[in-house]
C-alpha positions, -999 to 999 in steps of 0.1 A, spaced: -337 457 665 -313 460 695 -333 476 727 -315 490 757 -326 480 794 -355 506 798 -371 494 761 -358 521 742 -348 515 709 -312 518 702 -304 502 666 -324 486 644 -320 468 605 -344 467 578 -345 435 559 -365 417 531 -400 399 547 -385 364 539 -350 369 554 -344 354 588 -334 375 620 -307 357 635 -279 366 606 -281 402 615 -280 400 650 -242 401 652 -242 433 633 -267 450 655 -247 440 685 -214 451 676 -198 481 694 -227 480 718 -217 479 754 -236 453 774 -235 430 802 -260 409 790 -278 399 756 -313 387 758 -330 372 726 -357 346 717 -352 311 703 -346 323 669 -309 337 680 -297 304 695 -266 299 670 -231 292 684 -213 321 662 -238 346 681 -232 332 714 -195 333 707 -200 370 697 -217 376 728 -189 357 749 -165 381 732 -179 412 746 -176 396 778 -215 399 781 -238 366 793 -261 352 764 -296 347 780 -309 328 751 -331 299 752 -317 265 734 -332 256 701 -349 223 706 -327 207 681 -297 216 699 -276 188 714 -255 209 735 -279 224 759 -267 261 774 -283 273 809 -310 300 808 -315 323 836 -353 325 834 -352 358 855 -332 376 834 -352 362 805 -384 374 817 -370 412 809 -373 401 771 -408 417 773 -390 453 770 -384 442 733 -418 431 727 -431 466 744 -409 486 721 -422 468 690 -459 474 701 -452 511 711 -437 517 676 -464 501 660 -487 525 677 -473 552 647 -496 543 619 -470 548 593 -448 522 610 -473 497 614 -492 499 580 -459 505 559 -473 530 537 -439 541 528 -429 520 499 -391 527 499 -367 510 523 -349 546 526 -384 563 534 -394 535 558 -362 535 577 -367 571 580 -401 568 596 -391 542 619 -361 563 628 -385 594 636 -407 569 657 -380 560 679 -367 595 685 -403 603 698 -398 570 719 -367 582 734 -383 616 741 -411 605 763 
């Protein structure tokens, strides 16, 4: 999920439960204007860092412990990542989003979209 600076969802992608998040990250940020891209350690990949640099944005991503070349981390900017977690928490206040009552991806995507619209309207 891509979230703007105030914690409102901008874009999301549904994936199978066993799929990783990092392969979807480049598609999520494509075409979005950003000065800073904040993500957690799971998104620490060279290709994603290159995509962020191509946007002329700053990548604020903690280094994976197995990474040989360590990148600097602005801890003050990284502290703002809680806005993404708050966005997930707000979305999960909607019962149909939290419990995944919808069985098809199409219907679940529609429910998440409606919940995101409600968050934008608040």
